[in-house]
N, C-alpha and C positions, 0 to 999 in steps of 0.2 A: 628515188630508191624503190620504185614500184610498190608503194604503199606498204612497205615492210619495216617501217621505222621501229615499231614496238619490238619486233623480233630481234633486230640488230641492237637495239638498246639493251634488251635482256641479255643478249650474247656478250656485250661489253660489260655489263654488270657482273655476270658470272665469271668472266675472265678476270676482272679487277678483284673480285672477292677471292678467287682462286689464288691470285698473285699475293694478296695480303696474307692469306693463311699459309701458303707455302713459304713466304718470306719469314714469317714468324718462326717456323720450324727449322728451315734451312740456314738462316743466319745464325741461329744459336748453335748449329752443328758445325758449319763450315765458314762462317763469317761472310766476307764480301763475295767469295766464290759461290756460296749458297744463295746469295741474293741474285747473282747472275743466272744460276741454274733455275731458281724459282721463276724469274722473269721469262726465261727461255721456254719453260714448260707452259706458262700461261699464254704466251704468244703463239706457240705451236698449237695449243688447244683452240685458240681463237681463230687462227688461220684455217685449220682443218674443219672446224665447224662452219666457217664462212664458205669454204669450198662446197661442203655438203648442202648448205642452205641455198646457195646460188643455183646449184644444179637442180635441187628439188623444186624451188619456187619459180625460178626464171627459165630454167632449162638450158643454161649455158655452162659448159664445163670449162673452168678457168685454169686448168693445168694441162700440160701437154701429154698426160698419160690417159690411156683408155681403160675404162672400167666396164 
């Protein structure tokens, strides 16, 4: 992992915390659909953050779009 384990661990922790908080609010509003929305948001956040970190730290763009 290119000696970036602490950064990735922190990213996973933030994503899990975000998922728990969003689940708390969204399940009370929309039930099982809210749980799906909260999980989708936390996964989208984790994937976008991972794309940014890989580009910044390793220099590899992992998506087929040019920035």
